[in-house]
C-alpha positions in Angstrom: -36.7 12.7 -11.2 -37.0 10.4 -8.3 -37.0 13.4 -5.4 -37.2 17.1 -5.1 -34.5 17.6 -3.3 -33.6 21.1 -3.1 -30.4 22.6 -1.4 -31.7 25.9 0.3 -28.2 28.0 -0.3 -25.6 28.9 -3.0 -22.8 28.3 -1.2 -21.9 24.8 -2.6 -20.6 21.6 0.0 -17.6 19.6 -0.5 -17.0 16.6 1.8 -14.4 14.0 2.0 -14.7 10.3 2.3 -12.7 8.7 4.7 -13.0 5.8 7.1 -15.6 7.7 9.5 -18.3 7.9 6.2 -17.7 5.2 3.8 -20.4 3.3 4.0 -23.0 2.8 1.7 -25.8 4.9 4.6 -23.3 7.4 5.6 -22.8 8.0 1.8 -26.5 9.3 1.8 -27.1 10.3 4.7 -24.0 12.9 3.7 -26.1 13.9 0.8 -29.2 14.5 2.4 -27.5 16.9 5.0 -26.2 19.2 1.9 -22.9 17.6 0.8 -23.0 18.3 -2.7 -19.3 16.8 -4.5 -17.7 14.0 -2.9 -14.3 14.3 -2.3 -11.9 11.3 -2.9 -8.1 11.9 -0.6 -5.7 9.6 -3.2 -2.8 10.7 0.0 -5.0 7.9 2.1 -7.0 4.4 0.9 -6.0 1.9 -1.7 -7.6 2.2 -5.4 -10.0 -0.8 -4.1 -11.3 1.2 -1.6 -12.0 4.9 -3.9 -14.0 2.6 -6.3 -16.2 0.9 -3.8 -16.8 4.8 -2.5 -17.3 5.5 -6.4 -20.0 3.0 -6.2 -21.9 4.0 -3.3 -22.1 7.6 -4.6 -22.8 6.8 -7.8 -26.1 4.8 -6.0 -27.1 7.9 -4.0 -27.5 9.8 -6.9 -29.1 6.9 -8.9 -32.0 7.1 -5.8 -32.1 10.2 -5.5 -32.3 11.7 -9.1 -29.5 14.1 -8.4 -26.4 14.6 -10.1 -23.2 14.1 -7.4 -19.7 15.5 -8.2 -17.1 13.2 -7.9 -13.8 15.3 -6.6 -10.6 13.1 -7.0 -7.7 14.8 -5.2 -4.3 13.4 -6.4 -1.4 13.4 -3.4 1.4 15.1 -5.6 4.8 14.5 -4.9 5.7 14.8 -1.0 9.1 16.3 0.1 10.2 14.1 3.2 13.0 13.8 5.3 14.4 10.2 6.1 14.5 8.0 9.0 16.5 8.2 12.9 18.0 5.2 14.4 15.9 6.5 17.3 13.0 7.3 15.5 13.0 10.8 16.0 15.5 13.4 17.5 15.6 16.8 19.3 17.2 19.7 17.8 18.0 22.3 19.7 19.0 26.1 18.6 21.4 27.2 17.0 22.7 23.6 16.8 23.8 22.8 13.5 22.0 20.0 11.6 23.3 18.5 7.7 20.7 17.2 5.2 22.3 14.7 3.2 21.2 12.3 0.8 22.3 8.9 2.4 19.7 6.9 3.6 21.5 5.5 6.8 19.1 6.0 9.6 19.4 9.8 11.1 20.9 11.5 14.4 20.2 14.9 15.7 23.7 15.9 13.5 22.3 14.6 9.7 19.5 13.6 8.4 18.8 12.1 4.8 16.9 14.5 2.6 16.4 12.3 -0.8 15.4 15.3 -2.6 18.5 16.7 -5.1 16.1 18.8 -7.0 16.0 21.1 -2.6 19.6 21.1 -2.6 19.6 22.2 -6.0 17.5 25.3 -5.5 18.4 25.9 -1.7 21.3 28.1 -0.9 22.8 30.2 1.6 19.3 31.9 3.5 17.2 30.4 2.9 14.7 28.8 4.9 13.4 25.2 4.9 9.9 23.8 7.1 9.8 20.9 8.7 6.3 19.2 10.5 4.1 21.8 8.9 6.4 24.6 10.2 7.0 23.2 13.6 10.7 23.1 12.7 12.7 26.1 11.0 15.8 25.4 9.6 18.2 28.1 7.7 20.5 27.1 5.0 24.2 27.6 5.9 26.0 26.1 3.2 25.2 24.6 0.1 26.3 21.3 -2.4 24.9 19.3 -5.0 24.7 16.5 -2.5 24.1 18.3 1.1 22.8 21.2 2.5 23.9 22.4 6.7 21.8 24.5 8.1 21.5 26.3 11.5 18.5 25.9 13.7 16.3 28.8 13.9 12.7 26.8 15.7 13.5 23.5 17.6 12.3 21.1 18.8 11.0 16.8 18.3 12.0 15.7 14.8 10.7 12.1 13.9 10.9 10.3 10.8 8.9 11.1 6.8 8.3 14.3 8.4 7.2 16.9 6.0 9.1 19.3 4.1 7.9 22.7 2.8 10.3 25.3 1.1 8.7 28.5 1.2 9.9 31.3 -1.5 11.6 28.6 -3.9 9.9 27.4 -7.2 11.5 23.4 -7.3 12.0 21.8 -10.9 9.7 19.0 -9.6 6.3 17.9 -11.9 2.7 18.0 -10.2 2.2 14.1 -11.7 4.3 11.6 -9.7 4.6 8.2 -11.1 1.4 7.2 -8.6 -1.0 10.5 -9.5 -0.3 9.8 -13.5 -1.7 5.4 -11.8 -4.5 7.4 -10.0 -5.4 9.6 -12.5 -6.2 7.1 -14.8 -7.9 4.9 -12.1 -10.0 8.3 -11.4 -10.9 8.5 -15.2 -12.5 5.4 -15.9 -14.4 5.9 -13.1 -15.4 8.9 -13.9 -14.6 11.6 -11.2 -15.7 15.2 -12.7 -13.3 17.1 -11.2 -9.3 15.8 -10.8 -8.0 17.8 -8.0 -4.0 19.0 -9.2 -1.9 19.2 -5.5 1.4 21.4 -5.9 0.9 23.0 -8.8 3.9 25.6 -8.8 3.1 26.9 -12.5 1.1 27.6 -15.6 2.9 24.6 -16.9 2.0 22.2 -14.2 -1.5 22.5 -15.1 -1.1 22.1 -19.0 0.7 18.9 -18.3 -1.8 17.1 -16.2 -4.3 18.7 -19.6 -2.9 16.5 -21.4 -3.5 14.0 -19.7 -7.1 14.6 -18.7 -8.6 16.4 -22.2 -12.2 16.3 -21.4 -12.9 13.5 -19.6 -12.3 16.1 -16.3 -12.5 19.2 -14.9 -8.9 19.6 -13.2 -9.1 21.7 -10.0 -5.6 23.2 -9.2 -4.8 23.5 -5.6 -3.4 26.6 -4.9 -0.9 25.7 -1.9 2.4 26.7 -3.0 2.9 30.9 -2.6 4.6 30.6 -6.3 1.4 30.5 -7.7 0.2 32.9 -6.4 2.8 35.0 -8.9 1.0 33.1 -12.2 -2.1 32.6 -10.4 -3.7 34.2 -14.1 -2.3 32.2 -15.8 -2.8 29.2 -13.9 -6.9 30.0 -13.8 -6.8 30.1 -17.7 -5.5 26.3 -18.2 -8.0 24.9 -15.0 -11.1 24.6 -14.8 -11.4 25.8 -11.0 -9.6 26.2 -8.3 -8.9 25.2 -4.0 -7.2 27.4 -2.0 -6.1 24.8 0.0 -5.1 26.9 3.4 -3.0 24.1 5.3 0.2 24.4 2.8 -0.4 27.6 2.2 -0.4 28.5 5.8 3.3 26.7 6.2 5.0 28.3 3.2 2.2 32.1 3.8 2.3 34.5 6.8 -0.1 33.9 9.3 -1.7 37.3 8.5 -1.0 36.7 5.2 -3.3 33.5 4.5 -6.8 36.0 5.0 -6.1 38.0 2.0 -4.7 35.5 -0.4 -7.5 33.8 0.4 -9.8 37.2 -1.1 -7.3 37.7 -3.9 -7.4 34.3 -5.1 -11.5 33.9 -4.7 -11.7 37.8 -6.3 -9.5 36.3 -9.0 -11.5 33.2 -9.8 -14.8 35.2 -10.2 -13.2 37.5 -12.2 -12.7 34.1 -14.5 -16.0 32.4 -14.2 -14.1 29.7 -12.2 -15.4 27.7 -9.7 -13.3 28.2 -6.3 -13.1 25.9 -2.9 -12.2 27.3 0.4 -10.4 24.2 2.2 -8.7 23.1 5.5 -9.4 23.0 9.2 -12.6 25.4 8.6 -14.8 23.6 11.5 -11.7 21.1 12.6 -13.1 20.9 16.3 -15.7 19.4 15.0 -13.7 15.9 14.9 -13.6 15.7 18.4 -16.7 18.2 19.3 -20.8 17.7 18.2 -20.5 21.6 17.9 -17.9 24.0 15.9 -16.6 27.2 17.5 -17.5 30.4 16.8 -14.8 31.4 15.4 -14.7 28.6 13.3 -18.7 29.7 12.3 -17.4 32.6 11.3 -14.7 31.2 8.9 -17.1 29.8 6.7 -19.4 32.3 6.9 -16.1 34.7 6.5 -15.4 32.2 3.0 -19.2 32.9 2.2 -19.0 36.6 2.2 -15.9 36.6 -0.1 -17.8 34.9 -2.6 -16.3 31.3 -2.9 -18.3 28.9 -4.7 -18.2 26.4 -2.1 -15.7 25.5 1.1 -14.9 22.0 1.9 -14.3 19.6 5.4 -11.7 17.6 4.7 -10.5 14.9 8.4 -14.3 16.3 9.8 -16.0 14.5 7.7 -13.2 11.6 6.2 -12.3 10.2 10.2 -13.8 12.9 13.0 -16.7 11.6 15.5 -19.5 13.9 14.2 -19.3 13.7 9.8 -23.0 14.2 9.5 -23.7 16.7 11.7 -20.7 18.3 10.6 -22.2 18.6 6.8 -25.5 19.7 8.3 -24.0 22.3 10.9 -22.1 23.9 7.7 -25.1 24.3 5.8 -26.9 25.9 8.4 -24.1 28.3 8.2 -24.2 29.2 5.1 -27.9 29.4 4.4 -27.7 32.0 7.6 -24.9 33.9 6.2 -27.0 34.0 2.6 -30.0 35.2 3.9 -28.5 38.6 5.8 -29.2 41.8 3.6 -25.3 43.0 3.5 -24.3 39.6 2.2 -26.7 40.6 -1.0 -25.2 43.9 -1.3 -21.3 42.4 -1.4 -22.4 40.6 -4.1 -23.6 43.5 -6.0 -20.2 45.2 -5.3 -18.0 41.8 -6.2 -20.0 41.2 -10.5 -17.2 41.3 -12.1 -17.7 43.7 -16.1 -18.5 41.5 -18.5 -17.0 41.0 -20.9 -17.2 42.0 -24.7 -19.5 39.4 -25.4 -22.9 38.5 -26.8 -22.4 35.3 -24.5 -21.6 37.3 -21.3 -24.4 40.2 -22.5 -27.1 37.7 -22.0 -26.1 36.2 -19.1 -25.7 39.4 -17.5 -29.3 41.1 -19.0 -30.7 37.7 -17.7 -30.1 39.1 -14.2 -31.2 41.9 -14.4 -34.5 40.5 -15.9 -34.6 38.7 -13.5 -34.6 40.8 -10.5 -37.0 43.4 -12.8 -39.7 40.6 -13.1 -39.3 38.7 -9.8 -38.6 35.7 -11.6 -39.1 32.9 -9.7 -35.3 31.0 -11.5 -32.7 31.4 -14.6 -32.9 28.2 -16.6 -29.7 27.9 -18.4 -29.5 25.3 -21.5 -25.3 24.0 -22.2 -24.4 20.8 -23.3 -20.6 22.0 -21.5 -22.1 23.6 -18.6 -20.4 26.7 -19.9 -23.5 28.8 -20.1 -24.3 28.0 -16.3 -21.1 28.9 -15.7 -21.4 32.3 -17.1 -24.9 32.9 -15.3 -22.9 31.9 -12.1 -20.6 34.3 -12.5 -23.3 37.5 -12.1 -24.6 36.4 -8.5 -27.5 36.4 -9.4 -30.4 37.1 -6.7 -32.7 34.1 -8.7 -31.5 29.9 -8.2 -30.0 28.8 -11.4 -30.8 25.6 -12.7 -28.1 23.8 -14.7 -30.2 21.8 -18.0 -27.9 20.0 -19.5 -28.4 16.7 -21.5 -25.0 15.5 -20.6 -25.5 13.7 -16.5 -21.3 14.7 -16.9 -22.5 18.5 -17.3 -24.7 18.0 -14.9 -22.1 16.3 -11.9 -19.4 18.9 -12.6 -21.8 22.5 -12.3 -22.6 20.2 -8.5 -20.1 22.2 -7.8 -20.6 26.2 -9.2 -22.4 28.6 -6.9 -26.4 28.8 -7.1 -26.8 26.6 -9.9 -29.1 23.1 -9.5 -28.0 21.3 -11.9 -30.5 19.0 -13.8 -30.2 16.3 -16.7 -32.8 17.3 -19.3 -33.9 15.8 -22.9 -32.1 17.8 -26.3 -34.0 19.8 -27.9 -33.9 21.5 -30.9 -36.0 25.1 -30.8 -36.6 27.3 -28.1 -40.2 26.8 -27.9 -39.2 23.1 -26.5 -36.3 24.1 -24.5 -38.6 26.7 -22.8 -41.3 24.5 -22.0 -38.9 22.2 -21.3 -37.7 24.3 -18.9 -40.6 26.1 -17.1 -41.8 21.6 -17.0 -38.7 21.2 -15.0 -38.8 24.3 -13.0 -42.9 23.2 -11.6 -41.4 20.0 -11.2 -38.1 20.6 -9.0 -40.1 22.9 -6.5 -38.1 26.5 -7.8 -41.7 27.5 -9.2 -45.6 27.6 -9.6 -48.0 28.0 -12.3 -48.2 31.0 -13.7 -44.7 31.9 -12.1 -41.9 33.8 -14.7 -38.7 32.5 -15.5 -35.4 33.5 -17.5 -34.5 31.2 -20.2 -31.1 30.5 -21.9 -29.5 28.9 -24.5 -27.8 29.0 -28.0 -29.7 28.7 -31.4 -29.0 27.0 -33.2 -29.2 24.3 -30.4 -26.7 21.3 -30.5 -23.4 23.8 -30.7 -21.4 24.8 -27.8 -20.3 28.3 -26.7 -23.5 30.1 -28.4 -25.1 31.1 -25.9 -27.2 33.8 -27.2 -30.7 34.2 -26.9 -33.7 35.3 -23.8 -36.7 34.6 -23.3 -38.8 35.4 -20.6 -42.0 32.4 -19.4 -45.0 31.7 -17.7 -45.1 28.5 -15.7 -48.3 26.5 -16.7 
């Protein structure tokens, strides 16, 4: 172990890498400041750019001796209008705008919408939101080749602005040709999580699973209201989810977004799947060295809601203060987690254990650790499932996620409360307990004569068999 780097908080931080943060020095600085997982946004940059960043992250990992997670966030299908002859138009309330499939430059009366799927799905009475919801159109007539709309909210509209279609499930696959190419690249370069954009239905996740297999965890981004109607099915097929409040907030009324956030966190917690809260958490820090009080409260709310992780987007990718943003987020989380009311909230959030030996052992481990005031719970696992089950219990003591697989350790970097470490392969419970005690001591979680709780599966070397609990004294 190169260094005893230890976080003093349970909720993890995801930092997006971009022009402001991609240098080798800045990547290491961000990790030391508190970033647990780095997000590569495949909507921007080239594959060569991302390959260079992956190399820098892995060098930081080797230097610090701590596994670091990488989230490869795929772009997904982007719905956009075409070009205008003048580069932009002013749309006035009450006027008509026709959206058609013709590639000729548009004007204030018509513009290309190169998505026949929208023509098929959007009937009279449907609404289209353009430019992140700044422009609002109501469909009045529909044909397979064009939509006639009335401007409800007008304004300036320029080339290639995005289109959202609230309330409709579009017959568009979540993976484009670009996404498939980026996915193959990300898997070849050892990405730990694949961020799946534009998830509308469980079939979108199943399609991605056929390509990914078990080479990475699939993180479904919940940014379409249609996904909310089948969230349990999506969660069953996913390894994690993201509350993507940016796009979700365009198609969902603003007053509903906080409630949707809480609902998604509760659902993920029930399934024992990690959940990230993302978008505009500290957006003012793109330009300013400190966040607004409202932004600090937003981060704290995500902690109280039970999120596994919170995410920085442009703040760390393109902002003036990327390291300061990570440090500030680290401080807000740590301060929030010191609150006595949060501990009471955790107890209320604990889901009922399933009727299985693994859930029973994990629930018991949290109770035993609290009663004997253990310094940590050490969870041995090949796949990380045991550590994730413990995290679902939200215990009051730190979780050591011990695994012989560095890939598993990196995936655990996103999970609430888990300090992931690679360990040697053990063959008996006695060896396992001895190794857990040694790693707890070396990593600074326990001192000699302190007690820890150790859970594992016997016989060793098999997955899905958590069935043993020991209390051990560190010697």
